[in-house]
N, C-alpha and C positions, 0 to 999 in steps of 0.2 A: 444670573449676573453676569455678567461681562466683566471680563478682569485684560480685557483691552484687546487688539488685532489679535487672530489667530496665528500661529510663524503656519510658511509657506511653503511645500512639500519643493526638496531641492534631491535629486535622485542621488550627487553623489557626494551629501550631506547624511548625519547622524540626524534624524527625527528629533526635535528637542520636546521636554516636557509642556504638556498644553495642546499638541498638536493636534487636530482633530483628523482623522479617518472616517471614513466612509457616514458621516454623521450619523456616526453610530459611539466610535467608541474613542476617549482622547487619551495619547501618548501619558504616562508618567514616568520610565526611568527604562533605557535599553535595558537586555539581559547578556546576549551573546552576539557574534557577528560569524558568519561564513563564508566561503568563498561566493555563494548566490544567494545567500538569504541572513538577513539582521531580525532577531528576534526581541520584542519588548512587553516588557511590561502595560498592561492599558487596562483604562476603566471604563464599562459597557456603560449606557447610559441608564441602566436599571442598578447599578451598582455596585454589580459585579466585576472582579478586575480575571483579566481573560491577559494568553499569552498571544501575541501579533508574530505571523513573520512574513517578512518585507520580502518580496523579490526585487534581487537587485538587477538580473540581466533581465532585460526585457524581449532575448530572443530565445529564454524557454518559459514565455507565456502562459502560450498553448498547454505543455505540461503541466507547469503547473498548475493551472487549472483543474485539468482533465482529473490529478492526482489528489488535487483538495477535496472534488469530487469524491473519488473514491475513498479516499480514508474517514470521510465525515460519518461512513455505514460502520467501523468499526467501533465495536460496543464490546467492550471486556473490563472487568474490576482494575485489571493492571494494564490497559493502557491510557494514554492521556483520550480525554473524548475530542473530537477535531468538531471544530462548530461549521466551519466550512469555508469555501473564498470568500472576503470582502472585495469588492472593487472601489477606486477612489480615483476617477477619470483614469491615468493612461496608470492607476499604481494597480498595483495586487499584491494581495496580504491573504494569508491564512490566520482565523481565529481557532484559539484553541483552549480548553480549557487550564487555566493556572494553576498548574498542582503545587501546593504545601511543602514544605519541607528541602533538604538540600540533598543536591547533588552529588553522588557517590565519588567523585573528583576530588567534589570538596572536603565530604566523609574521610577518603583516605590523607589527605593534604592532615586534617585538621588533628585525625587519630589513628593513624598509620604511624608504627613505630619499628619498619615504616609499613609494614603491611598492617592489615586487621582481622582479628582474630577467626579462626576456620571454621567455626559452626557459625558465626554470623554471614562471612562470606557464600556460606552454601545454602544459606537459607534466603539470604536476597539472589545468588543466583536464580534459582527454584524458581522463586516466584518471576521474576524475569522469564526464565525459560517458560513458564505458563503463557507467559503475555504473547512471547514470539511463535508458541506452538498454536494458539488462534490464528495470529495472523498470516501466519505459513499455509493455512491450512484455507484461509480466505484469499490465497495467490499473490500477496503480497511480501515482500524482501523487507525489512525496515534499511538496510544499508549503509547505515551508524549505529551500530550497537558501541558503547561505550561510557564508561561512567558517567560520563560529563550527563550522557542521556537517562542516564536511571534513578530517578526522583526518591529519596527515602523519605515517606513522609509513616504517619501514623500508625495506617493499616498495612505497614510495608513499602513495596521499590512500586512504582511507575513504568512505563518507557515511554518516554518525551519524543518530540523533535523528529518524525521519519524523514530521512534524509531524502531532499528531494535536489540540493545541490551536489554541482559537480568538482570535484576539486583537482582533476586531472582534465583537461579537454586535448579531442583529437580537430582541427580545425577542417578536416578532409572528412572526418566521419563524426560529426557530429552524436550524441544522443547513445557512445558507443562505452565508453571511458569510464576507468574509473571512477567509484562514486564509494565516497567515505575516509575515514580518518587514519593518515600513516600510524603503523604500529599496531591497531587494531582490523586495518584493512586485511580482507585475506589475497593470499599470493594471486588468485588469478582473476583476483578482479581491478589487482593493483596495475596488470601486464595488459587489462583491458580484454581479457576471456569473454568475461559475463559475470552474473551476479546471479547465484540459487539462495535456498535455504538457507545451505550448507554454510556457503559464505557468512550469513548472520551468527552458525554457530562457532564460526572461526573466532567471529567477534565476541562474542560468546565467553570459550574460553578465555578467551587473550584479557578480556574485561576481568574475567576470575583470576588467572596469573596477576594481573596489576593489581587488584584488590590482598591477594595475599602477599606480596611481593613489594610492592608500593612502586612497582614499574609495568608497562608492557612489555615483552617480549620481545626480543627480536627471532627472524627466523629461525627456526632447528633450535633455539636456545637449550643449552646445554646444561640452565642450572638444574642443582636436585634439590625440588621446593623440599621435599621430606625434611631433608638439614638444615633448612630456612624458616620453617614452616610449624612452627610446636603444634602435632595435633594433627596433622593432614597423612592421610592413609598411604600407602602406596595405590593401591587401586584408585583414591582420588588421583594420585600424578597422572597415573597411566591414562585412566578415559582422560585426561588437560590434553596430553599429549598427541591422544588420539585424535581429539578434537581439534587442535595446531598442527595437523596434517598438511605439506604442502600442497598435494592434489587433491581437490576436495572429493574424489570418488576413492580415498581409503580414508576419511574423514569421517568423523560417525555423525550419524545421516539426519539426526533430528535435533533439535529443541529437547523432545521431549526422550530422546536417549541421552542425551547427555545429563539430563538431569536423574530421571534414574540411576542414570551408571557412579552419581554424584550422591545417590543415596535419598533422593529426595523427589519422588513420582510430579508430574503435574498432575494426572488425571487428566480427562479428556478436556477437549477445545471445546465443548460441549456448556459451557461457562459463558462462553461469546453468545453475540447473535451470527447467524450462518448469514452471507450475502444472499445464499440464493432462494429464491422466492415461487414457489408454483401454485396452482389451483386448489391443489387438497395437498397440502404438506402432508397426510396422514397415510394418505395410500403409498403402494406402492411404486404404483406409477408414478405419481408426482416427484416420492425424492430422487426417483432414476432419472424426471427429466432436469430438478433440480442439481443432479448429479456431470446431467450433459453441459448444461451452461456453463458449470462453474468448470470444468476441465476446458470448454472450448474456451473460455477465459484464456486460463491461463496458459494455450497450448498459444493463441493469436495476441496474448498480453494485452489483453483487451477492456478499458472502462468499463463495460458492460456488452452484456449478450445476453442473448432474449432467443427462442422457440415459438414461431408461432404453427398453428394449427390451421389450416382448412376447413368451414365447416362447411358438407357437402352440402347441405338444406341452403343455405342463403350466400354462397360461394366467399362470405367472409372472414380473413385471416382472423382468429382468436390468437392472444397471446396465452399460454398454458405455462411457461415457467419462465422466468428471467435472472439474473446475477447482477447484482453490482450497482450503481448509480441508480435510480431511479426504477430499480427493482419494484417496491408494490406496488406504484401505482401502475406501473405499464401492464405490472398480470393481469389476466380478463376483459384486457381492451380489444376488441371492436377494432381492425381494420377495412370498411367496404373495398367490394371487390376494382381492383386496377390502383387503388390508392396507397400513394409513399411509394417510396423508394420497394420496400416490402411489396407492396402489392404490382407493382411495376415486374420486381423478378419474380413473381410466385405465378403471373401473365407467360410472361416469356420462356419461363423454364432454365433460364442462362443466369448468372451468376453475375456479381459485379462488385468493384471496389469501386469504389466514391471519394475519391483525396478532397475534395470539400465539400458538401454534402449540403452545406448551409447555402451556397451556391445553387445548387440544384434546383433546378425547378418542377422537381417530382416530388423535392423534402416536404414532407408534411409536417412541417415545421413547428404549426398550431399545437399539434395531437404530441409532439416532441416537448412542447414547454409545457401541456397539459402531466405531463411526467416529471417535471421540473429538471429535465437534463437535455438539452441541447449539445448534440457532438458535434464537433468539427468532421470528421472523418468515419466510412465505414464499411465494412466486407459483408457483405451476403451470396451469400449460396441457397437455392433451394433442397427443398429435403422432396427427392424424388422415388419412387418402386415403380418398377414398369410402364416407364413413359410420363407417370401421370406425378404432377405435383402435388403431395401431401402438405406442403408448408413450405416453411423462410425460416433459415436462422442467420441471426440478422449480431454481429458484433459491431462495436462502437467503442473508436477512440483507441488508439496505442497509448499505450502508456507513458513510453518515450515522445511523445506528443507528433510523432511521422504519420504523413499519411497511410494507408492501406493503399494499393497496388496490384498490376496483375500479377505478381510475382507472387501472391497470396492468396489468388484464384485455385490454385492446382487443391495445395495442401487443404484451402477450403471444403474442397467437391471431396476431396478422401475423408477429412471429418465425416462432414453429410453424410455419404456414403455408410460411417460407423453407425451415425445419429438415427438412419431411418431403419439399421438390422435392429437396431433397439427396440424403436417406436410401439411394434406389436407387444413384447413385454412391459409399456408404459399404458397399455390400455385395458 
């Protein structure tokens, strides 16, 4: 039943209730807004309520889509389920499950005196650390951990709204500056030195501090928490201060270590599903190849990585392991000799950085579409031993949206050498 004409998009305005998105979702109400993205409550045509994050800056369109494809692979009970990107003309959205409950910023405001009970804070913090440990094991950094992005539901805390917004931009060096929210942002991120899992550890510790005191710490905060937070032990305070160290190398090294020191180990990251897939995941060789592609993705900040090995009988390249977007569909795929960018690299024995692979005539677009993931840029290097090409290592899409270039080939060749050294152990 129609209720009149549907509201039209206006990139400069808040989307009003009733706006249709992607011929599938209907906007219900705004939830929040940031520097690059606004989040809306929406209803799927199947009746399910979802959260839609709308990209506000088209300059980051490629990066937004790349990260969306990666985030939709996250599967952990304490990580919001990302449904994937939604396109509506020139507009881009990220669809996520709508987590029922209140964010911890709201809980602090409503129940804080000014902080919350220590036992509850420790429980919720360790639940969030479980999610972060899994996320970090999949080569992803959240980048915007704060109370507003931790939703407290019936089954505990769920981490939401992964940071794809940059709050500080350098027009001469886009994609490398600070990401996050002031007061929760790690110092190295604030000054543009880079982001790592330890950046999330700092933000998580700042979040714990805020839950205990009602507000986040200033850098090198001298407040004696044991004097203002009844029930907090000296050991727990010492742990938080180590997690809030200015220099990341002096900081508590992981979310798991932070949780363990606070008194509630997170267990293993195996509670979530790995991005890495191989032909035989139960075999030692399969696990080793999975580790190779996972590590390659982290080293080269890729949204996907794969190893294809040449079949000596047919000359085809057979994808033995993959990580990231489209991994399940890629593994087992056979590429005819000389076909595609990987086939060209295998034939020439020379690595290539392809800044715009969609425009390259050699790109096997139909095969890429079959995997459900069509990359923007690729970095490919041959795996060679004694002059013979054994296979190809492929890296797809740098996560910040920048293209791969010739400067990346030297590192790729070095990584390929390490991969070849490991291949006998994978057989």
